[in-house]
ZADREN-836427 format. One record per residue (C-alpha): residue number from 1; residue in one letter; x, y, z. Coordinates in nm, 2 decimals, padded with zeros to 4 digits. Layout:
ZADREN-836427
PT/n/res/u/v/w
PT/NUM/a/X/Y/Z .
...
end
This chain:
ZADREN-836427
PT/n/res/u/v/w
PT/1/m/03.29/00.15/01.85 .
PT/2/a/02.95/-00.02/01.80 .
PT/3/t/02.67/00.19/01.68 .
PT/4/t/02.36/00.19/01.92 .
PT/5/l/02.01/00.34/01.94 .
PT/6/a/01.95/00.61/02.19 .
PT/7/p/01.75/00.47/02.49 .
PT/8/t/01.39/00.40/02.41 .
PT/9/p/01.15/00.59/02.64 .
PT/10/p/00.97/00.32/02.86 .
PT/11/p/00.62/00.24/02.75 .
PT/12/d/00.36/00.42/02.94 .
PT/13/l/00.06/00.21/02.86 .
PT/14/t/-00.18/00.44/03.07 .
PT/15/g/-00.09/00.76/02.91 .
PT/16/d/-00.03/00.77/02.53 .
PT/17/g/00.00/01.13/02.53 .
PT/18/a/00.28/01.13/02.80 .
PT/19/d/00.44/00.85/02.60 .
PT/20/l/00.45/01.06/02.28 .
PT/21/a/00.58/01.37/02.47 .
PT/22/r/00.89/01.15/02.55 .
PT/23/f/00.99/01.17/02.19 .
PT/24/g/00.95/01.55/02.20 .
PT/25/y/00.64/01.59/02.03 .
PT/26/q/00.31/01.74/02.17 .
PT/27/p/00.01/01.53/02.10 .
PT/28/v/-00.22/01.73/01.87 .
PT/29/l/-00.39/01.44/01.68 .
PT/30/h/-00.71/01.30/01.82 .
PT/31/r/-00.65/00.95/01.95 .
PT/32/k/-00.97/00.77/01.85 .
PT/33/l/-00.88/00.43/01.70 .
PT/34/g/-00.91/00.13/01.88 .
PT/35/r/-00.78/-00.24/01.79 .
PT/36/y/-01.04/-00.31/01.50 .
PT/37/a/-01.00/00.05/01.34 .
PT/38/s/-00.62/00.01/01.34 .
PT/39/f/-00.66/-00.33/01.19 .
PT/40/a/-00.90/-00.18/00.94 .
PT/41/a/-00.65/00.08/00.83 .
PT/42/g/-00.39/-00.18/00.72 .
PT/43/f/-00.64/-00.43/00.59 .
PT/44/s/-00.81/-00.16/00.37 .
PT/45/f/-00.46/-00.04/00.23 .
PT/46/v/-00.39/-00.39/00.13 .
PT/47/s/-00.75/-00.43/00.03 .
PT/48/i/-00.76/-00.75/-00.17 .
PT/49/l/-01.09/-00.70/-00.32 .
PT/50/t/-00.96/-00.37/-00.48 .
PT/51/t/-00.63/-00.50/-00.61 .
PT/52/i/-00.71/-00.84/-00.70 .
PT/53/f/-01.00/-00.75/-00.90 .
PT/54/q/-00.79/-00.49/-01.07 .
PT/55/f/-00.48/-00.71/-01.14 .
PT/56/f/-00.62/-01.07/-01.15 .
PT/57/g/-00.64/-01.06/-01.53 .
PT/58/f/-00.29/-00.91/-01.56 .
PT/59/g/-00.14/-01.20/-01.35 .
PT/60/y/-00.33/-01.46/-01.53 .
PT/61/s/-00.25/-01.32/-01.88 .
PT/62/f/00.13/-01.38/-01.81 .
PT/63/g/00.14/-01.68/-01.59 .
PT/64/g/-00.18/-01.87/-01.65 .
PT/65/a/-00.34/-02.06/-01.38 .
PT/66/a/00.01/-02.14/-01.21 .
PT/67/f/00.04/-01.77/-01.13 .
PT/68/f/-00.14/-01.86/-00.81 .
PT/69/w/00.19/-01.97/-00.66 .
PT/70/t/00.32/-01.61/-00.67 .
PT/71/w/00.08/-01.52/-00.39 .
PT/72/p/00.23/-01.74/-00.12 .
PT/73/i/00.57/-01.65/-00.23 .
PT/74/v/00.51/-01.27/-00.21 .
PT/75/f/00.33/-01.30/00.11 .
PT/76/a/00.62/-01.50/00.27 .
PT/77/g/00.87/-01.22/00.16 .
PT/78/q/00.64/-00.93/00.28 .
PT/79/f/00.57/-01.12/00.61 .
PT/80/l/00.95/-01.09/00.68 .
PT/81/v/00.94/-00.73/00.63 .
PT/82/a/00.61/-00.69/00.84 .
PT/83/l/00.79/-00.85/01.13 .
PT/84/n/01.06/-00.61/01.15 .
PT/85/f/00.79/-00.33/01.11 .
PT/86/a/00.60/-00.48/01.40 .
PT/87/e/00.92/-00.47/01.62 .
PT/88/l/00.96/-00.09/01.52 .
PT/89/a/00.60/00.00/01.57 .
PT/90/a/00.64/-00.11/01.93 .
PT/91/r/00.96/00.08/01.98 .
PT/92/y/00.87/00.41/01.81 .
PT/93/p/00.47/00.47/01.81 .
PT/94/i/00.48/00.79/01.60 .
PT/95/s/00.30/00.90/01.30 .
PT/96/g/00.49/00.89/00.97 .
PT/97/c/00.64/00.56/01.07 .
PT/98/i/00.85/00.49/00.76 .
PT/99/y/01.03/00.84/00.80 .
PT/100/q/01.03/00.82/01.17 .
PT/101/w/01.18/00.46/01.19 .
PT/102/s/01.44/00.52/00.91 .
PT/103/r/01.57/00.84/01.06 .
PT/104/r/01.63/00.67/01.39 .
PT/105/l/01.82/00.40/01.25 .
PT/106/g/02.01/00.54/00.96 .
PT/107/g/02.02/00.91/01.05 .
PT/108/e/01.84/01.23/00.93 .
PT/109/l/01.94/01.21/00.55 .
PT/110/v/01.83/00.85/00.53 .
PT/111/g/01.51/00.90/00.69 .
PT/112/w/01.44/01.21/00.48 .
PT/113/f/01.46/01.01/00.17 .
PT/114/a/01.27/00.72/00.31 .
PT/115/g/01.00/00.96/00.39 .
PT/116/w/01.01/01.14/00.06 .
PT/117/m/01.01/00.83/-00.14 .
PT/118/m/00.72/00.69/00.06 .
PT/119/i/00.51/01.02/-00.01 .
PT/120/i/00.55/00.99/-00.37 .
PT/121/a/00.45/00.61/-00.36 .
PT/122/q/00.14/00.68/-00.15 .
PT/123/i/00.04/00.96/-00.40 .
PT/124/v/00.08/00.73/-00.70 .
PT/125/t/-00.08/00.43/-00.51 .
PT/126/a/-00.39/00.64/-00.41 .
PT/127/a/-00.43/00.72/-00.79 .
PT/128/a/-00.38/00.36/-00.89 .
PT/129/a/-00.64/00.24/-00.64 .
PT/130/a/-00.89/00.50/-00.75 .
PT/131/i/-00.88/00.38/-01.11 .
PT/132/a/-00.97/00.04/-00.99 .
PT/133/l/-01.35/00.18/-00.99 .
PT/134/q/-01.35/00.11/-01.36 .
PT/135/v/-01.31/-00.26/-01.31 .
PT/136/v/-01.63/-00.26/-01.11 .
PT/137/l/-01.87/00.01/-01.16 .
PT/138/p/-01.94/-00.04/-01.54 .
PT/139/s/-02.02/-00.40/-01.47 .
PT/140/i/-02.28/-00.29/-01.21 .
PT/141/w/-02.45/-00.04/-01.44 .
PT/142/s/-02.35/00.08/-01.78 .
PT/143/g/-02.42/00.44/-01.70 .
PT/144/f/-02.10/00.45/-01.52 .
PT/145/q/-01.92/00.43/-01.86 .
PT/146/f/-01.92/00.79/-01.93 .
PT/147/v/-01.66/00.76/-02.21 .
PT/148/g/-01.68/00.52/-02.53 .
PT/149/t/-01.80/00.18/-02.47 .
PT/150/d/-01.50/-00.03/-02.41 .
PT/151/t/-01.48/-00.09/-02.03 .
PT/152/a/-01.15/-00.27/-02.03 .
PT/153/l/-00.88/-00.07/-01.85 .
PT/154/t/-00.64/-00.16/-02.14 .
PT/155/s/-00.84/00.02/-02.40 .
PT/156/p/-00.81/00.39/-02.45 .
PT/157/s/-01.19/00.46/-02.37 .
PT/158/g/-01.16/00.25/-02.07 .
PT/159/a/-00.85/00.41/-01.93 .
PT/160/t/-01.01/00.75/-02.00 .
PT/161/n/-01.32/00.66/-01.80 .
PT/162/a/-01.11/00.53/-01.52 .
PT/163/v/-00.94/00.86/-01.48 .
PT/164/l/-01.28/01.03/-01.45 .
PT/165/l/-01.42/00.78/-01.20 .
PT/166/g/-01.07/00.79/-01.01 .
PT/167/s/-01.08/01.18/-00.99 .
PT/168/i/-01.43/01.18/-00.85 .
PT/169/l/-01.33/00.92/-00.58 .
PT/170/l/-01.02/01.12/-00.47 .
PT/171/v/-01.25/01.43/-00.43 .
PT/172/v/-01.47/01.25/-00.20 .
PT/173/t/-01.19/01.07/00.01 .
PT/174/t/-01.02/01.41/00.04 .
PT/175/l/-01.33/01.56/00.20 .
PT/176/i/-01.36/01.28/00.45 .
PT/177/n/-01.00/01.30/00.54 .
PT/178/v/-01.05/01.67/00.60 .
PT/179/l/-01.35/01.61/00.83 .
PT/180/g/-01.17/01.42/01.10 .
PT/181/i/-01.03/01.09/01.19 .
PT/182/d/-01.35/00.98/01.37 .
PT/183/l/-01.55/01.01/01.06 .
PT/184/m/-01.27/00.84/00.84 .
PT/185/a/-01.24/00.55/01.12 .
PT/186/r/-01.61/00.49/01.10 .
PT/187/i/-01.63/00.47/00.71 .
PT/188/n/-01.32/00.27/00.69 .
PT/189/s/-01.44/00.02/00.96 .
PT/190/i/-01.77/-00.01/00.80 .
PT/191/g/-01.61/-00.06/00.47 .
PT/192/v/-01.37/-00.31/00.58 .
PT/193/t/-01.67/-00.52/00.74 .
PT/194/v/-01.85/-00.50/00.40 .
PT/195/e/-01.52/-00.59/00.22 .
PT/196/i/-01.47/-00.91/00.45 .
PT/197/v/-01.82/-01.01/00.42 .
PT/198/g/-01.79/-00.98/00.04 .
PT/199/v/-01.46/-01.17/00.04 .
PT/200/l/-01.62/-01.46/00.23 .
PT/201/a/-01.93/-01.45/00.01 .
PT/202/i/-01.73/-01.46/-00.31 .
PT/203/i/-01.51/-01.75/-00.18 .
PT/204/a/-01.80/-01.94/-00.10 .
PT/205/l/-01.97/-01.88/-00.44 .
PT/206/f/-01.67/-01.98/-00.62 .
PT/207/f/-01.61/-02.29/-00.43 .
PT/208/t/-01.96/-02.41/-00.47 .
PT/209/t/-02.00/-02.35/-00.83 .
PT/210/a/-01.63/-02.51/-00.92 .
PT/211/e/-01.59/-02.64/-01.27 .
PT/212/r/-01.26/-02.81/-01.19 .
PT/213/g/-01.04/-02.91/-00.91 .
PT/214/p/-00.76/-02.74/-00.71 .
PT/215/g/-00.51/-02.89/-00.95 .
PT/216/v/-00.58/-02.61/-01.18 .
PT/217/v/-00.30/-02.42/-01.02 .
PT/218/l/-00.05/-02.65/-01.19 .
PT/219/q/-00.15/-02.56/-01.54 .
PT/220/t/00.07/-02.33/-01.74 .
PT/221/d/-00.07/-02.38/-02.09 .
PT/222/q/-00.22/-02.04/-02.10 .
PT/223/a/00.10/-01.84/-02.00 .
PT/224/a/00.26/-01.59/-02.22 .
PT/225/p/00.51/-01.72/-02.48 .
PT/226/g/00.86/-01.79/-02.37 .
PT/227/p/01.04/-01.94/-02.09 .
PT/228/y/00.78/-01.99/-01.81 .
PT/229/w/01.02/-01.85/-01.53 .
PT/230/a/01.00/-01.51/-01.72 .
PT/231/a/00.63/-01.51/-01.75 .
PT/232/f/00.60/-01.62/-01.38 .
PT/233/l/00.82/-01.32/-01.26 .
PT/234/v/00.60/-01.08/-01.45 .
PT/235/s/00.25/-01.23/-01.31 .
PT/236/g/00.42/-01.17/-00.96 .
PT/237/l/00.35/-00.80/-01.02 .
PT/238/m/-00.01/-00.88/-00.91 .
PT/239/a/00.07/-01.02/-00.58 .
PT/240/a/00.34/-00.77/-00.50 .
PT/241/y/00.10/-00.47/-00.57 .
PT/242/v/-00.16/-00.61/-00.34 .
PT/243/m/00.06/-00.69/-00.02 .
PT/244/v/00.18/-00.35/00.06 .
PT/245/g/00.06/-00.09/00.31 .
PT/246/f/00.04/-00.30/00.61 .
PT/247/d/00.25/-00.05/00.79 .
PT/248/s/-00.06/00.19/00.79 .
PT/249/a/-00.12/00.09/01.15 .
PT/250/g/00.21/00.24/01.22 .
PT/251/e/00.13/00.57/01.03 .
PT/252/l/-00.16/00.60/01.26 .
PT/253/s/00.01/00.54/01.59 .
PT/254/e/-00.06/00.89/01.73 .
PT/255/e/-00.45/00.83/01.67 .
PT/256/t/-00.45/00.48/01.80 .
PT/257/k/-00.50/00.38/02.17 .
PT/258/n/-00.23/00.19/02.33 .
PT/259/p/-00.02/00.18/02.00 .
PT/260/r/00.29/00.01/02.13 .
PT/261/r/00.08/-00.30/02.18 .
PT/262/v/-00.20/-00.26/01.91 .
PT/263/a/00.00/-00.15/01.62 .
PT/264/p/00.25/-00.44/01.60 .
PT/265/r/-00.03/-00.70/01.61 .
PT/266/t/-00.25/-00.53/01.36 .
PT/267/i/00.04/-00.48/01.12 .
PT/268/l/00.09/-00.88/01.12 .
PT/269/t/-00.28/-00.95/01.15 .
PT/270/a/-00.38/-00.72/00.85 .
PT/271/l/-00.11/-00.88/00.61 .
PT/272/s/-00.20/-01.24/00.73 .
PT/273/v/-00.58/-01.20/00.69 .
PT/274/s/-00.54/-01.05/00.35 .
PT/275/a/-00.32/-01.33/00.24 .
PT/276/l/-00.54/-01.59/00.35 .
PT/277/g/-00.86/-01.43/00.20 .
PT/278/g/-00.69/-01.33/-00.13 .
PT/279/g/-00.53/-01.69/-00.18 .
PT/280/l/-00.86/-01.86/-00.13 .
PT/281/m/-01.02/-01.60/-00.36 .
PT/282/l/-00.76/-01.66/-00.64 .
PT/283/l/-00.80/-02.04/-00.59 .
PT/284/g/-01.18/-02.04/-00.61 .
PT/285/a/-01.18/-01.81/-00.91 .
PT/286/l/-00.95/-02.05/-01.10 .
PT/287/m/-01.16/-02.35/-01.01 .
PT/288/a/-01.49/-02.18/-01.11 .
PT/289/a/-01.41/-01.99/-01.42 .
PT/290/p/-01.63/-02.10/-01.70 .
PT/291/s/-01.33/-02.11/-01.93 .
PT/292/l/-00.95/-02.09/-01.89 .
PT/293/s/-00.89/-02.03/-02.25 .
PT/294/d/-01.13/-01.82/-02.41 .
PT/295/g/-00.95/-01.49/-02.33 .
PT/296/a/-01.20/-01.37/-02.10 .
PT/297/l/-01.03/-01.45/-01.77 .
PT/298/a/-00.73/-01.25/-01.88 .
PT/299/s/-00.92/-00.96/-01.99 .
PT/300/d/-01.19/-00.91/-01.74 .
PT/301/g/-01.05/-01.11/-01.45 .
PT/302/l/-01.26/-01.17/-01.14 .
PT/303/a/-01.56/-00.98/-01.27 .
PT/304/y/-01.59/-01.22/-01.55 .
PT/305/v/-01.61/-01.51/-01.32 .
PT/306/l/-01.85/-01.35/-01.07 .
PT/307/t/-02.10/-01.22/-01.33 .
PT/308/a/-02.08/-01.56/-01.51 .
PT/309/k/-02.17/-01.74/-01.17 .
PT/310/l/-02.40/-01.49/-01.03 .
PT/311/d/-02.58/-01.29/-01.32 .
PT/312/s/-02.84/-01.15/-01.09 .
PT/313/p/-02.90/-00.87/-00.85 .
PT/314/a/-02.70/-01.07/-00.59 .
PT/315/g/-02.39/-01.05/-00.82 .
PT/316/k/-02.44/-00.68/-00.85 .
PT/317/v/-02.44/-00.65/-00.47 .
PT/318/l/-02.11/-00.85/-00.45 .
PT/319/l/-01.96/-00.61/-00.70 .
PT/320/g/-02.10/-00.33/-00.49 .
PT/321/c/-01.89/-00.47/-00.20 .
PT/322/v/-01.60/-00.43/-00.44 .
PT/323/a/-01.67/-00.08/-00.51 .
PT/324/v/-01.68/-00.02/-00.13 .
PT/325/a/-01.35/-00.18/-00.08 .
PT/326/i/-01.20/00.04/-00.34 .
PT/327/t/-01.32/00.33/-00.18 .
PT/328/v/-01.21/00.25/00.15 .
PT/329/c/-00.87/00.15/00.01 .
PT/330/t/-00.82/00.49/-00.15 .
PT/331/l/-00.93/00.66/00.18 .
PT/332/a/-00.69/00.45/00.39 .
PT/333/i/-00.38/00.53/00.15 .
PT/334/q/-00.46/00.89/00.14 .
PT/335/t/-00.50/00.92/00.54 .
PT/336/a/-00.17/00.73/00.57 .
PT/337/g/00.00/00.96/00.31 .
PT/338/s/-00.13/01.27/00.49 .
PT/339/r/00.00/01.15/00.84 .
PT/340/l/00.35/01.08/00.68 .
PT/341/m/00.34/01.42/00.52 .
PT/342/f/00.23/01.58/00.86 .
PT/343/s/00.50/01.41/01.05 .
PT/344/m/00.78/01.52/00.81 .
PT/345/a/00.65/01.88/00.81 .
PT/346/r/00.65/01.88/01.18 .
PT/347/d/01.00/01.82/01.18 .
PT/348/g/01.06/02.10/00.93 .
PT/349/k/01.15/01.86/00.66 .
PT/350/l/00.92/01.97/00.36 .
PT/351/p/00.85/02.29/00.19 .
PT/352/f/00.56/02.50/00.34 .
PT/353/a/00.64/02.28/00.66 .
PT/354/a/00.43/02.52/00.89 .
PT/355/r/00.12/02.49/00.69 .
PT/356/l/00.14/02.12/00.63 .
PT/357/a/00.21/02.07/00.99 .
PT/358/a/-00.10/02.27/01.10 .
PT/359/v/-00.39/02.05/01.26 .
PT/360/h/-00.75/02.17/01.23 .
PT/361/p/-00.86/02.28/01.58 .
PT/362/r/-01.19/02.13/01.56 .
PT/363/y/-01.15/01.82/01.33 .
PT/364/g/-00.80/01.73/01.47 .
PT/365/t/-00.66/01.64/01.12 .
PT/366/p/-00.38/01.78/00.91 .
PT/367/v/-00.61/01.93/00.63 .
PT/368/l/-00.35/02.05/00.39 .
PT/369/p/-00.15/01.73/00.34 .
PT/370/a/-00.49/01.56/00.27 .
PT/371/v/-00.57/01.82/00.00 .
PT/372/v/-00.24/01.80/-00.14 .
PT/373/i/-00.24/01.44/-00.18 .
PT/374/g/-00.59/01.42/-00.33 .
PT/375/a/-00.49/01.71/-00.58 .
PT/376/l/-00.16/01.55/-00.68 .
PT/377/g/-00.32/01.20/-00.73 .
PT/378/i/-00.59/01.37/-00.98 .
PT/379/g/-00.30/01.55/-01.15 .
PT/380/l/-00.12/01.22/-01.20 .
PT/381/l/-00.44/01.06/-01.35 .
PT/382/v/-00.49/01.35/-01.59 .
PT/383/l/-00.13/01.32/-01.71 .
PT/384/n/-00.20/00.96/-01.80 .
PT/385/l/-00.53/01.05/-01.97 .
PT/386/g/-00.57/00.81/-02.28 .
PT/387/n/-00.28/00.58/-02.17 .
PT/388/a/-00.42/00.23/-02.22 .
PT/389/a/-00.12/00.10/-02.00 .
PT/390/i/-00.21/00.32/-01.72 .
PT/391/f/-00.28/00.05/-01.46 .
PT/392/a/00.03/-00.15/-01.52 .
PT/393/t/00.24/00.17/-01.54 .
PT/394/l/00.11/00.32/-01.21 .
PT/395/a/00.13/00.00/-01.03 .
PT/396/s/00.48/-00.08/-01.12 .
PT/397/v/00.61/00.26/-01.06 .
PT/398/c/00.44/00.30/-00.72 .
PT/399/i/00.54/-00.04/-00.58 .
PT/400/v/00.91/00.01/-00.70 .
PT/401/t/00.92/00.35/-00.50 .
PT/402/l/00.75/00.19/-00.21 .
PT/403/y/00.97/-00.12/-00.19 .
PT/404/l/01.27/00.12/-00.21 .
PT/405/a/01.13/00.32/00.09 .
PT/406/y/01.08/-00.01/00.29 .
PT/407/l/01.45/-00.10/00.21 .
PT/408/l/01.55/00.24/00.38 .
PT/409/v/01.40/00.10/00.69 .
PT/410/t/01.51/-00.27/00.68 .
PT/411/v/01.89/-00.21/00.56 .
PT/412/p/01.95/00.05/00.84 .
PT/413/l/01.79/-00.19/01.09 .
PT/414/l/02.01/-00.47/00.98 .
PT/415/v/02.31/-00.27/01.00 .
PT/416/r/02.21/-00.15/01.36 .
PT/417/r/02.13/-00.49/01.46 .
PT/418/i/02.48/-00.62/01.36 .
PT/419/t/02.65/-00.34/01.51 .
PT/420/g/02.47/-00.35/01.85 .
PT/421/l/02.08/-00.27/01.83 .
PT/422/p/01.94/-00.32/02.19 .
PT/423/d/01.67/-00.56/02.25 .
PT/424/a/01.33/-00.45/02.11 .
PT/425/g/01.22/-00.34/02.46 .
PT/426/t/01.30/-00.42/02.83 .
PT/427/d/00.92/-00.46/02.87 .
PT/428/a/00.82/-00.82/02.81 .
PT/429/r/00.49/-00.70/02.68 .
PT/430/l/00.64/-00.53/02.37 .
PT/431/f/00.68/-00.73/02.05 .
PT/432/g/01.03/-00.83/01.96 .
PT/433/l/01.22/-01.08/01.73 .
PT/434/g/01.49/-01.16/01.98 .
PT/435/r/01.75/-01.38/01.86 .
PT/436/f/01.58/-01.43/01.52 .
PT/437/g/01.62/-01.07/01.45 .
PT/438/i/01.92/-01.08/01.23 .
PT/439/p/01.82/-01.37/01.00 .
PT/440/v/01.48/-01.23/00.96 .
PT/441/n/01.59/-00.89/00.89 .
PT/442/a/01.87/-01.01/00.64 .
PT/443/l/01.62/-01.22/00.46 .
PT/444/a/01.38/-00.93/00.44 .
PT/445/v/01.65/-00.71/00.27 .
PT/446/i/01.73/-00.98/00.02 .
PT/447/w/01.37/-01.01/-00.05 .
PT/448/g/01.33/-00.64/-00.11 .
PT/449/v/01.62/-00.59/-00.33 .
PT/450/a/01.51/-00.89/-00.55 .
PT/451/m/01.15/-00.74/-00.57 .
PT/452/v/01.29/-00.41/-00.67 .
PT/453/v/01.48/-00.55/-00.96 .
PT/454/n/01.20/-00.76/-01.09 .
PT/455/l/00.95/-00.49/-01.07 .
PT/456/a/01.15/-00.22/-01.23 .
PT/457/w/01.27/-00.43/-01.52 .
PT/458/p/01.19/-00.27/-01.85 .
PT/459/r/00.96/-00.52/-02.01 .
PT/460/a/00.77/-00.41/-02.31 .
PT/461/e/00.47/-00.63/-02.21 .
PT/462/v/00.42/-00.44/-01.90 .
PT/463/y/00.48/-00.08/-01.99 .
PT/464/t/00.42/-00.05/-02.37 .
PT/465/p/00.16/-00.34/-02.45 .
PT/466/d/00.04/-00.12/-02.74 .
PT/467/g/00.37/00.04/-02.83 .
PT/468/g/00.53/00.36/-02.69 .
PT/469/g/00.84/00.57/-02.66 .
PT/470/w/01.14/00.44/-02.49 .
PT/471/w/01.06/00.64/-02.18 .
PT/472/m/00.75/00.46/-02.12 .
PT/473/l/00.96/00.14/-02.12 .
PT/474/w/01.20/00.28/-01.87 .
PT/475/a/00.91/00.42/-01.67 .
PT/476/a/01.00/00.27/-01.33 .
PT/477/p/01.37/00.34/-01.31 .
PT/478/l/01.33/00.69/-01.47 .
PT/479/f/01.07/00.77/-01.23 .
PT/480/v/01.30/00.66/-00.93 .
PT/481/v/01.58/00.87/-01.07 .
PT/482/l/01.34/01.16/-01.11 .
PT/483/v/01.21/01.13/-00.76 .
PT/484/l/01.56/01.11/-00.62 .
PT/485/a/01.68/01.41/-00.83 .
PT/486/i/01.38/01.63/-00.72 .
PT/487/g/01.43/01.49/-00.35 .
PT/488/v/01.80/01.62/-00.37 .
PT/489/l/01.68/01.95/-00.47 .
PT/490/v/01.40/01.99/-00.22 .
PT/491/h/01.64/01.86/00.07 .
PT/492/r/01.93/02.09/-00.03 .
PT/493/f/01.74/02.42/-00.11 .
PT/494/v/01.44/02.39/00.11 .
PT/495/v/01.50/02.16/00.41 .
PT/496/g/01.84/02.29/00.46 .
PT/497/w/01.69/02.63/00.54 .
PT/498/s/01.39/02.50/00.75 .
PT/499/r/01.34/02.48/01.11 .
PT/500/p/01.12/02.22/01.31 .
PT/501/v/00.77/02.32/01.36 .
PT/502/a/00.74/02.13/01.66 .
PT/503/n/01.00/02.04/01.93 .
PT/504/a/01.12/01.74/01.74 .
PT/505/e/01.35/01.49/01.89 .
PT/506/p/01.68/01.46/01.70 .
PT/507/a/01.77/01.14/01.53 .
PT/508/p/02.04/00.94/01.73 .
PT/509/q/02.37/00.97/01.60 .
PT/510/p/02.64/00.69/01.58 .
PT/511/a/02.87/00.66/01.88 .
end
């Protein structure tokens, strides 16, 4: 007999709270986010200023100027995933979307592990985003370099200073998250506006001071030794790390007005705008760099190009825009993670579920999840204190885990499509892929598997550039195994004995 989804509650576009109640949940979060705030949540999670400034040098050092082509390739693959997520966001406007979607498509066990892996990924991603301050703040003012004199993330003193700056940032974002979605949305929206203005200004600066033409993206002479295809695959880590988190609009569905219509659009818009702005920024930087061969572009990345072209107060202002982007990126990641943790705890699926699911009566926020994510992020940074490969290690580990969580949504979704998934909604106003659902979904799954293999591959130049033990070389697969092993224990000994905190709707079972 074909497997089908339980009937989806008809959308009530005039009563979002009543719509949520049809899934068995009482609306307890404050519904404050409009269309722009929802877009800002996804855009700030992707945060092209944060991650391109942090990882441009890494990508260039392996692939040379031609690493630019990893950007449109990764965008195309991630857009396939985003199309599927947009369809699910219209069907299930519930906080903790990766967990909620997966459990309704693949059952309770699959959904639990999707949520578990996504929580771990978001904790690591928050830590990895926070250390990006090291790429920017010392360039603005040398006083931000509290440890040593070498500011490069790949140096011991630079990595240590990055941990200090990142920990301070996580304390600040935790406080903002505790004080309410209204404050978070205001700060995030202002920050995203500053980031967009900064991106446009940087693009204009690069293109008006270009040293060479766009043909630079065909040059491979500065690539790492060996077959170019191998170097190209490694350089794709930069784009793969940037273009994640576009599902944040879905994570905040219970705090978004009219989420069935808003969330799908903002998921796709956040990824598309990020891809366009990031691509132009990459191209402009390669055209405007004073030199492609002196090593500065590989070691200092975009900060090198920006300060070389605008070594003045205006240049400091643009670097300040990058610092703002890093702040709101970390804030958005922590917000999304706290809502996912809240959503799983509400169903009784995490240790200390009752406390994690508690919402502050005044601020309307799940306070403890925000504190837990901030504390664990700081703890992760402290564990990596002095590790010169911290930025590459954290990035690789978190995106592998995150891509696996995405696969735990797209794979069950593909199975359900093939075995009889109903149309994405009887209401024509809802987003749906229609007859293109199966091919788009299948390509998204193939893409996800390929990226997991590429990103988890134990490459010495990524995980142990300055030498290290075998466990560092195999950091990504070992981390995944560890996460799964701990997850099995938690699910068996804690979740098995827990009860839902709220009246949660059971996942549909196969017919």
